[in-house]
MDTraj code that builds the backbone (N, CA, C; nanometers):
import mdtraj as md
import numpy as np

residues = "MET SER ASP LEU GLN GLN LYS GLN ILE THR ASN THR ALA LYS ILE THR ASP ARG PHE PRO ILE PRO PRO GLU GLY ARG ILE LEU ALA ILE ASP PRO GLY THR ARG ARG VAL GLY VAL ALA VAL CYS ASP PRO LEU ARG VAL THR THR ARG PRO VAL GLU THR ILE GLN ARG ARG SER TRP LYS ALA LEU LEU ALA ARG ILE THR THR LEU VAL ARG ASP PHE ASP ALA VAL ALA VAL VAL VAL GLY LEU PRO LEU GLU SER ASN GLY GLU GLU SER GLU MET SER LEU GLU ALA ARG SER ILE ALA ARG LYS LEU SER LEU SER LEU GLU ILE PRO VAL LEU LEU GLN ASP GLU ARG VAL THR SER TYR GLU ALA LYS ARG ARG LEU TRP GLU GLN GLY THR SER LEU ALA ASP THR ARG LYS LEU VAL ASP SER GLU ALA ALA ALA ILE ILE LEU GLU ASP PHE LEU ALA ALA LEU ASN LEU PRO SER ALA".split()
xyz = np.array([
    [4.3462, 14.8845, 6.0151],
    [4.3626, 14.7414, 5.9965],
    [4.5065, 14.7141, 5.9529],
    [4.5719, 14.6158, 6.0143],
    [4.7107, 14.5852, 5.9818],
    [4.7201, 14.5114, 5.8493],
    [4.8429, 14.5097, 5.7916],
    [4.8653, 14.4356, 5.6677],
    [4.8307, 14.2894, 5.6865],
    [4.8651, 14.2357, 5.8034],
    [4.8387, 14.0949, 5.8308],
    [4.6891, 14.0676, 5.8316],
    [4.6110, 14.1574, 5.8910],
    [4.4671, 14.1380, 5.8944],
    [4.4066, 14.1513, 5.7552],
    [4.4671, 14.2340, 5.6699],
    [4.4175, 14.2485, 5.5336],
    [4.4518, 14.1264, 5.4494],
    [4.5623, 14.0593, 5.4804],
    [4.6067, 13.9438, 5.4026],
    [4.5533, 13.8156, 5.4663],
    [4.4242, 13.8008, 5.4646],
    [4.3623, 13.6826, 5.5230],
    [4.3684, 13.5661, 5.4246],
    [4.3504, 13.4485, 5.4777],
    [4.3445, 13.3284, 5.3953],
    [4.2247, 13.3423, 5.3024],
    [4.2461, 13.3200, 5.1753],
    [4.1391, 13.3283, 5.0778],
    [4.0993, 13.1872, 5.0405],
    [3.9760, 13.1517, 5.0652],
    [3.9290, 13.0184, 5.0303],
    [3.7816, 13.0295, 4.9946],
    [3.7542, 13.0568, 4.8688],
    [3.6170, 13.0794, 4.8269],
    [3.5538, 12.9500, 4.7797],
    [3.4284, 12.9577, 4.7439],
    [3.3555, 12.8402, 4.6975],
    [3.4113, 12.7856, 4.5668],
    [3.4969, 12.8613, 4.4999],
    [3.5539, 12.8128, 4.3746],
    [3.6488, 12.6953, 4.3974],
    [3.6986, 12.6829, 4.5200],
    [3.7835, 12.5692, 4.5549],
    [3.7203, 12.5050, 4.6769],
    [3.6861, 12.3803, 4.6657],
    [3.6245, 12.3107, 4.7771],
    [3.7279, 12.2200, 4.8409],
    [3.7613, 12.2468, 4.9650],
    [3.8535, 12.1606, 5.0371],
    [3.7759, 12.0423, 5.0914],
    [3.8262, 11.9246, 5.0598],
    [3.7609, 11.8034, 5.1064],
    [3.8125, 11.7613, 5.2424],
    [3.9196, 11.8236, 5.2883],
    [3.9843, 11.7818, 5.4112],
    [4.0125, 11.9029, 5.4994],
    [4.0009, 11.8864, 5.6322],
    [4.0406, 11.9958, 5.7220],
    [4.1927, 12.0034, 5.7319],
    [4.2445, 12.1184, 5.7734],
    [4.3888, 12.1329, 5.7929],
    [4.4238, 12.0719, 5.9279],
    [4.5107, 11.9713, 5.9308],
    [4.5528, 11.9147, 6.0599],
    [4.6219, 12.0220, 6.1445],
    [4.6134, 12.0110, 6.2783],
    [4.6725, 12.1132, 6.3650],
    [4.8248, 12.1176, 6.3620],
    [4.8884, 12.0093, 6.3197],
    [5.0342, 12.0059, 6.3081],
    [5.0721, 11.9412, 6.1760],
    [5.1962, 11.9575, 6.1382],
    [5.2468, 11.8980, 6.0156],
    [5.2950, 12.0042, 5.9192],
    [5.3828, 11.9630, 5.8320],
    [5.4401, 12.0567, 5.7345],
    [5.3359, 12.1016, 5.6331],
    [5.3488, 12.2272, 5.5939],
    [5.2652, 12.2839, 5.4884],
    [5.3587, 12.3308, 5.3781],
    [5.3231, 12.2982, 5.2557],
    [5.3997, 12.3388, 5.1384],
    [5.3321, 12.4617, 5.0790],
    [5.4098, 12.5608, 5.0401],
    [5.3542, 12.6806, 4.9760],
    [5.4131, 12.6951, 4.8374],
    [5.3313, 12.7421, 4.7448],
    [5.3821, 12.7680, 4.6107],
    [5.3465, 12.9104, 4.5682],
    [5.4428, 12.9710, 4.5002],
    [5.4267, 13.1037, 4.4416],
    [5.4160, 13.0818, 4.2913],
    [5.2928, 13.0769, 4.2373],
    [5.2776, 13.0437, 4.0958],
    [5.3146, 13.1592, 4.0043],
    [5.3820, 13.1266, 3.8975],
    [5.4162, 13.2243, 3.7955],
    [5.3993, 13.1608, 3.6592],
    [5.4076, 13.2405, 3.5551],
    [5.3900, 13.1859, 3.4208],
    [5.5113, 13.1055, 3.3751],
    [5.6306, 13.1407, 3.4261],
    [5.7523, 13.0691, 3.3865],
    [5.8134, 12.9870, 3.4984],
    [5.7984, 13.0363, 3.6218],
    [5.8593, 12.9681, 3.7361],
    [5.7589, 12.9593, 3.8503],
    [5.7741, 12.8536, 3.9315],
    [5.6903, 12.8343, 4.0494],
    [5.7834, 12.8168, 4.1684],
    [5.7757, 12.9094, 4.2634],
    [5.8562, 12.9000, 4.3845],
    [5.7903, 12.8077, 4.4848],
    [5.8731, 12.7349, 4.5602],
    [5.8217, 12.6401, 4.6594],
    [5.8915, 12.6645, 4.7926],
    [5.8135, 12.6576, 4.9005],
    [5.8673, 12.6699, 5.0362],
    [5.7936, 12.5708, 5.1253],
    [5.8503, 12.5459, 5.2432],
    [5.7898, 12.4522, 5.3379],
    [5.8135, 12.5029, 5.4797],
    [5.7276, 12.4627, 5.5708],
    [5.7488, 12.4956, 5.7120],
    [5.7859, 12.3683, 5.7879],
    [5.8335, 12.3867, 5.9098],
    [5.8648, 12.2714, 5.9937],
    [5.7331, 12.2111, 6.0444],
    [5.7361, 12.0886, 6.1004],
    [5.6122, 12.0231, 6.1440],
    [5.5330, 12.1003, 6.2499],
    [5.6013, 12.1809, 6.3320],
    [5.5305, 12.2591, 6.4338],
    [5.4872, 12.3957, 6.3821],
    [5.5239, 12.4262, 6.2572],
    [5.4844, 12.5499, 6.1884],
    [5.5420, 12.6752, 6.2528],
    [5.6661, 12.6633, 6.2978],
    [5.7352, 12.7760, 6.3593],
    [5.8215, 12.8485, 6.2571],
    [5.8913, 12.7733, 6.1733],
    [5.9821, 12.8325, 6.0750],
    [5.9435, 12.7908, 5.9338],
    [5.9811, 12.8752, 5.8386],
    [5.9615, 12.8432, 5.6971],
    [6.0962, 12.8509, 5.6280],
    [6.1058, 12.7835, 5.5142],
    [6.2286, 12.7943, 5.4356],
    [6.1973, 12.7732, 5.2880],
    [6.2672, 12.8477, 5.2027],
    [6.2539, 12.8248, 5.0589],
    [6.3074, 12.6860, 5.0247],
    [6.2449, 12.6202, 4.9293],
    [6.2877, 12.4856, 4.8897],
    [6.3512, 12.4875, 4.7512],
    [6.2761, 12.5320, 4.6522],
    [6.3273, 12.5326, 4.5148],
    [6.2376, 12.6157, 4.4256],
    [6.2868, 12.6385, 4.3054],
    [6.2083, 12.7030, 4.2012],
    [6.1930, 12.6029, 4.0883],
    [6.0689, 12.5776, 4.0518],
    [6.0379, 12.4824, 3.9452],
    [6.0203, 12.5607, 3.8155],
    [6.0910, 12.5195, 3.7114],
    [6.0701, 12.5790, 3.5796],
    [5.9400, 12.5213, 3.5245],
    [5.8502, 12.6082, 3.4862],
    [5.7174, 12.5636, 3.4438],
    [5.7191, 12.5280, 3.2958],
    [5.7106, 12.3991, 3.2686],
    [5.7111, 12.3519, 3.1295],
    [5.5729, 12.3019, 3.0870],
    [5.5112, 12.2229, 3.1728],
    [5.3773, 12.1709, 3.1445],
    [5.3057, 12.1468, 3.2768],
    [5.1729, 12.1398, 3.2694],
    [5.0962, 12.1126, 3.3905],
    [5.1339, 11.9760, 3.4470],
    [5.1487, 11.8773, 3.3612],
    [5.1805, 11.7410, 3.4048],
    [5.3129, 11.7376, 3.4815],
    [5.4141, 11.8041, 3.4296],
    [5.5450, 11.8071, 3.4963],
    [5.5372, 11.8836, 3.6285],
    [5.4624, 11.9946, 3.6302],
    [5.4468, 12.0726, 3.7528],
    [5.3752, 11.9907, 3.8595],
    [5.2663, 11.9248, 3.8227],
    [5.1924, 11.8417, 3.9174],
    [5.2799, 11.7282, 3.9702],
    [5.3570, 11.6663, 3.8819],
    [5.4448, 11.5568, 3.9249],
    [5.5467, 11.6057, 4.0274],
    [5.6056, 11.7222, 4.0036],
    [5.7063, 11.7736, 4.0966],
    [5.6434, 11.8137, 4.2297],
    [5.5292, 11.8809, 4.2254],
    [5.4626, 11.9200, 4.3499],
    [5.4191, 11.7965, 4.4279],
    [5.3671, 11.6956, 4.3589],
    [5.3281, 11.5704, 4.4247],
    [5.4478, 11.5056, 4.4924],
    [5.5625, 11.5055, 4.4252],
    [5.6850, 11.4498, 4.4841],
    [5.7254, 11.5283, 4.6080],
    [5.7198, 11.6602, 4.6011],
    [5.7561, 11.7431, 4.7162],
    [5.6598, 11.7224, 4.8328],
    [5.5306, 11.7120, 4.8042],
    [5.4322, 11.6845, 4.9098],
    [5.4674, 11.5538, 4.9791],
    [5.4990, 11.4526, 4.9016],
    [5.5354, 11.3218, 4.9578],
    [5.6678, 11.3293, 5.0339],
    [5.7704, 11.3899, 4.9736],
    [5.9027, 11.3969, 5.0369],
    [5.9000, 11.4712, 5.1698],
    [5.8215, 11.5770, 5.1777],
    [5.8136, 11.6561, 5.3009],
    [5.6998, 11.6103, 5.3920],
    [5.6230, 11.5116, 5.3469],
    [5.5084, 11.4625, 5.4230],
    [5.4152, 11.5793, 5.4571],
    [5.3896, 11.6637, 5.3581],
    [5.3069, 11.7834, 5.3774],
    [5.1614, 11.7450, 5.4032],
    [5.0966, 11.8207, 5.4912],
    [4.9565, 11.7955, 5.5255],
    [4.8622, 11.8943, 5.4568],
    [4.9181, 11.9944, 5.3882],
    [4.8380, 12.0931, 5.3150],
    [4.9281, 12.1676, 5.2173],
    [4.8656, 12.2282, 5.1177],
    [4.9363, 12.3119, 5.0205],
    [4.8680, 12.4483, 5.0184],
    [4.9493, 12.5531, 5.0194],
    [4.8993, 12.6900, 5.0095],
    [4.9493, 12.7477, 4.8775],
    [4.8581, 12.8004, 4.7993],
    [4.8913, 12.8603, 4.6702],
    [4.8756, 13.0117, 4.6830],
    [4.9782, 13.0849, 4.6446],
    [4.9715, 13.2306, 4.6481],
    [4.8714, 13.2826, 4.5467],
    [4.7862, 13.3734, 4.5905],
    [4.6853, 13.4343, 4.5040],
    [4.7250, 13.5789, 4.4772],
    [4.7724, 13.6082, 4.3553],
    [4.8145, 13.7451, 4.3243],
    [4.6938, 13.8369, 4.3056],
    [4.6851, 13.9353, 4.3914],
    [4.5775, 14.0337, 4.3842],
    [4.6358, 14.1700, 4.3516],
    [4.5523, 14.2556, 4.2944],
    [4.5926, 14.3935, 4.2694],
    [4.6065, 14.4643, 4.4040],
    [4.6704, 14.5802, 4.4063],
    [4.6906, 14.6530, 4.5320],
    [4.5589, 14.6893, 4.6001],
    [4.4512, 14.7016, 4.5216],
    [4.3202, 14.7339, 4.5787],
    [4.2420, 14.6093, 4.6211],
    [4.3042, 14.4919, 4.6076],
    [4.2399, 14.3672, 4.6490],
    [4.1625, 14.2968, 4.5396],
    [4.1547, 14.3587, 4.4219],
    [4.0813, 14.2966, 4.3119],
    [4.1665, 14.1893, 4.2452],
    [4.0981, 14.0942, 4.1839],
    [4.1681, 13.9858, 4.1167],
    [4.2131, 14.0283, 3.9776],
    [4.3184, 13.9615, 3.9317],
    [4.3767, 13.9902, 3.8011],
    [4.3738, 13.8627, 3.7169],
    [4.4291, 13.8719, 3.5982],
    [4.4390, 13.7543, 3.5124],
    [4.5241, 13.6456, 3.5787],
    [4.6307, 13.6866, 3.6471],
    [4.7153, 13.5890, 3.7176],
    [4.6408, 13.5255, 3.8353],
    [4.5428, 13.5962, 3.8917],
    [4.4613, 13.5384, 3.9992],
    [4.3849, 13.4174, 3.9466],
    [4.3324, 13.4308, 3.8254],
    [4.2592, 13.3195, 3.7645],
    [4.3508, 13.1999, 3.7432],
    [4.4739, 13.2259, 3.7020],
    [4.5713, 13.1182, 3.6824],
    [4.6037, 13.0497, 3.8154],
    [4.6224, 13.1286, 3.9207],
    [4.6505, 13.0716, 4.0531],
    [4.5326, 12.9878, 4.1008],
    [4.4117, 13.0374, 4.0797],
    [4.2926, 12.9606, 4.1178],
    [4.2846, 12.8302, 4.0395],
    [4.3197, 12.8354, 3.9125],
    [4.3188, 12.7152, 3.8296],
    [4.4198, 12.6125, 3.8818],
    [4.5391, 12.6589, 3.9148],
    [4.6414, 12.5695, 3.9704],
    [4.5916, 12.5086, 4.1011],
    [4.5362, 12.5914, 4.1887],
    [4.4859, 12.5419, 4.3174],
    [4.3738, 12.4404, 4.2973],
    [4.2846, 12.4684, 4.2042],
    [4.1734, 12.3768, 4.1770],
    [4.2263, 12.2423, 4.1279],
    [4.3205, 12.2457, 4.0343],
    [4.3770, 12.1208, 3.9816],
    [4.4512, 12.0441, 4.0900],
    [4.5256, 12.1153, 4.1744],
    [4.5958, 12.0483, 4.2844],
    [4.4968, 11.9858, 4.3818],
    [4.3879, 12.0574, 4.4114],
    [4.2901, 12.0050, 4.5072],
    [4.2224, 11.8791, 4.4547],
    [4.2128, 11.8664, 4.3237],
    [4.1546, 11.7460, 4.2647],
    [4.2555, 11.6319, 4.2555],
    [4.3837, 11.6648, 4.2593],
    [4.4886, 11.5640, 4.2425],
    [4.5491, 11.5157, 4.3737],
    [4.5508, 11.6013, 4.4737],
    [4.6133, 11.5675, 4.6014],
    [4.5052, 11.5380, 4.7050],
    [4.5341, 11.4516, 4.7959],
    [4.4361, 11.4191, 4.8997],
    [4.4672, 11.4924, 5.0295],
    [4.5026, 11.6192, 5.0150],
    [4.5268, 11.7077, 5.1286],
    [4.4635, 11.8425, 5.0962],
    [4.4380, 11.9254, 5.1975],
    [4.3781, 12.0561, 5.1699],
    [4.4677, 12.1433, 5.0822],
    [4.4056, 12.2181, 4.9933],
    [4.4743, 12.3167, 4.9096],
    [4.4002, 12.4483, 4.9301],
    [4.4732, 12.5501, 4.9755],
    [4.4124, 12.6795, 5.0058],
    [4.4842, 12.7903, 4.9318],
    [4.4182, 12.9042, 4.9212],
    [4.4764, 13.0221, 4.8581],
    [4.5137, 13.1239, 4.9647],
    [4.6231, 13.1953, 4.9407],
    [4.6689, 13.2994, 5.0330],
    [4.7037, 13.4241, 4.9533],
    [4.6519, 13.5370, 4.9954],
    [4.6846, 13.6660, 4.9358],
    [4.8371, 13.6800, 4.9293],
    [4.8889, 13.7094, 4.8115],
    [5.0346, 13.7222, 4.7979],
    [5.0774, 13.8600, 4.7487],
    [4.9968, 13.9609, 4.7773],
    [5.0353, 14.0962, 4.7365],
    [5.1726, 14.1321, 4.7915],
    [5.2551, 14.1892, 4.7107],
    [5.3893, 14.2423, 4.7389],
    [5.4912, 14.1389, 4.7880],
    [5.4618, 14.0095, 4.7788],
    [5.5593, 13.9110, 4.8276],
    [5.6860, 13.9087, 4.7430],
    [5.6757, 13.9297, 4.6138],
    [5.7961, 13.9302, 4.5298],
    [5.8861, 14.0481, 4.5645],
    [5.8256, 14.1637, 4.5911],
    [5.9051, 14.2804, 4.6318],
    [5.9719, 14.2550, 4.7665],
    [5.8971, 14.1984, 4.8592],
    [5.9517, 14.1669, 4.9913],
    [6.0641, 14.0635, 4.9795],
    [6.0461, 13.9644, 4.8923],
    [6.1491, 13.8619, 4.8720],
    [6.2772, 13.9247, 4.8170],
    [6.2637, 14.0134, 4.7191],
    [6.3814, 14.0816, 4.6633],
    [6.4512, 14.1650, 4.7700],
    [6.3727, 14.2338, 4.8526],
    [6.4298, 14.3155, 4.9603],
    [6.5078, 14.2285, 5.0592],
    [6.4501, 14.1164, 5.0989],
    [6.5181, 14.0261, 5.1927],
    [6.6493, 13.9741, 5.1345],
    [6.6438, 13.9325, 5.0097],
    [6.7643, 13.8789, 4.9457],
    [6.8707, 13.9873, 4.9329],
    [6.8299, 14.1089, 4.8993],
    [6.9240, 14.2205, 4.8888],
    [6.9882, 14.2470, 5.0242],
    [6.9072, 14.2479, 5.1317],
    [6.9592, 14.2717, 5.2667],
    [7.0565, 14.1628, 5.3112],
    [7.0405, 14.0425, 5.2568],
    [7.1320, 13.9326, 5.2889],
    [7.2596, 13.9386, 5.2054],
    [7.2661, 14.0345, 5.1135],
    [7.3840, 14.0488, 5.0299],
    [7.3865, 13.9549, 4.9106],
    [7.2712, 13.9039, 4.8720],
    [7.2620, 13.8120, 4.7590],
    [7.2877, 13.8878, 4.6289],
    [7.3672, 13.8284, 4.5413],
    [7.3969, 13.8928, 4.4131],
    [7.2705, 13.9012, 4.3278],
    [7.2726, 13.9898, 4.2298],
    [7.1577, 14.0057, 4.1407],
    [7.1281, 13.8751, 4.0671],
    [7.2322, 13.8068, 4.0203],
    [7.2132, 13.6803, 3.9487],
    [7.1485, 13.5756, 4.0396],
    [7.1949, 13.5666, 4.1640],
    [7.1370, 13.4700, 4.2575],
    [6.9964, 13.5111, 4.2998],
    [6.9723, 13.6422, 4.3105],
    [6.8386, 13.6900, 4.3462],
    [6.7373, 13.6424, 4.2434],
    [6.7732, 13.6504, 4.1165],
    [6.6819, 13.6049, 4.0103],
    [6.6485, 13.4568, 4.0260],
    [6.7442, 13.3782, 4.0726],
    [6.7230, 13.2341, 4.0908],
    [6.6421, 13.2034, 4.2167],
    [6.6549, 13.2879, 4.3189],
    [6.5981, 13.2583, 4.4503],
    [6.4685, 13.3315, 4.4831],
    [6.4340, 13.4346, 4.4073],
    [6.3220, 13.5212, 4.4446],
    [6.1892, 13.4461, 4.4518],
    [6.1646, 13.3509, 4.3636],
    [6.0357, 13.2814, 4.3626],
    [6.0180, 13.1924, 4.4856],
    [6.1222, 13.1200, 4.5234],
    [6.1109, 13.0346, 4.6423],
    [6.1080, 13.1187, 4.7700],
    [6.1787, 13.2311, 4.7706],
    [6.1732, 13.3219, 4.8861],
    [6.0328, 13.3823, 4.8983],
    [5.9709, 13.4162, 4.7853],
    [5.8332, 13.4676, 4.7872],
    [5.7376, 13.3608, 4.8399],
    [5.7602, 13.2348, 4.8028],
    [5.6768, 13.1255, 4.8547],
    [5.6898, 13.1155, 5.0064],
    [5.8110, 13.1372, 5.0587],
    [5.8314, 13.1345, 5.2041],
    [5.7529, 13.2470, 5.2714],
    [5.7483, 13.3635, 5.2087],
    [5.6726, 13.4765, 5.2643],
    [5.5224, 13.4473, 5.2600],
    [5.4762, 13.3882, 5.1508],
    [5.3353, 13.3479, 5.1407],
    [5.3011, 13.2537, 5.2558],
    [5.3894, 13.1590, 5.2823],
    [5.3669, 13.0626, 5.3900],
    [5.3698, 13.1302, 5.5269],
    [5.4619, 13.2233, 5.5465],
    [5.4665, 13.2985, 5.6730],
    [5.3355, 13.3737, 5.6955],
    [5.2861, 13.4397, 5.5911],
    [5.1600, 13.5137, 5.6015],
    [5.0437, 13.4188, 5.6311],
    [5.0431, 13.3041, 5.5654],
    [4.9379, 13.2043, 5.5879],
    [4.9393, 13.1561, 5.7327],
    [5.0575, 13.1209, 5.7821],
    [5.0687, 13.0714, 5.9197],
    [5.0279, 13.1785, 6.0202],
    [5.0671, 13.3029, 5.9941],
    [5.0291, 13.4123, 6.0841],
    [4.8773, 13.4307, 6.0847],
    [4.8143, 13.4260, 5.9676],
    [4.6686, 13.4406, 5.9591],
    [4.5984, 13.3212, 6.0237],
    [4.6558, 13.2036, 6.0094],
    [4.5989, 13.0824, 6.0682],
    [4.5977, 13.0913, 6.2201],
    [4.6968, 13.1599, 6.2759],
    [4.7108, 13.1703, 6.4209],
    [4.6487, 13.2959, 6.4806],
    [4.5823, 13.3780, 6.3979],
    [4.5163, 13.4977, 6.4513],
    [4.4034, 13.4559, 6.5449],
    [4.3908, 13.5227, 6.6590],
    [4.2789, 13.4891, 6.7484],
    [4.1459, 13.5235, 6.6826],
    [4.0464, 13.4435, 6.7092],
    [3.9128, 13.4685, 6.6530],
    [3.8547, 13.5951, 6.7128],
    [3.7848, 13.6714, 6.6304],
    [3.7251, 13.7977, 6.6778],
    [3.5895, 13.7726, 6.7378],
])
top = md.Topology()
chain = top.add_chain()
for i, resn in enumerate(residues, 1):
    res = top.add_residue(resn, chain, resSeq=i)
    for name in ("N", "CA", "C"):
        top.add_atom(name, md.element.get_by_symbol(name[0]), res)
traj = md.Trajectory(xyz[None], top)
């Protein structure tokens, strides 16, 4: 089984989506962390992704306000939240936090909110930034939004997998 097939969209009964994902339109992805939240977005046809920003996490209210603004500014039709899993696929304490963020977003936004396996995205983001020649100081600033872009790439790839 390929890494892509293992990293399927995670959407359990713990989060109920009230809306289907439209076939086109921008999707916003977030890489949740305890101190910082990375944000990325795709183009309306879902061909390319790009890092947007890193939000310093101060309070839930401030985080929700910023994500709501980004959803509106980009006219996003869905939000994908990275779900940090252990290497064996089991959930961790941070998984519960990601689920909590996704649940709160799904209750606050009138668009679908889904979870996406985000195993090793931070390592992959650091590798990409290093290969681009990004300085260590800049890598620290950019790694969260780059990880969000990888989460979104994985989500889009899984979304486009042919049905078995």
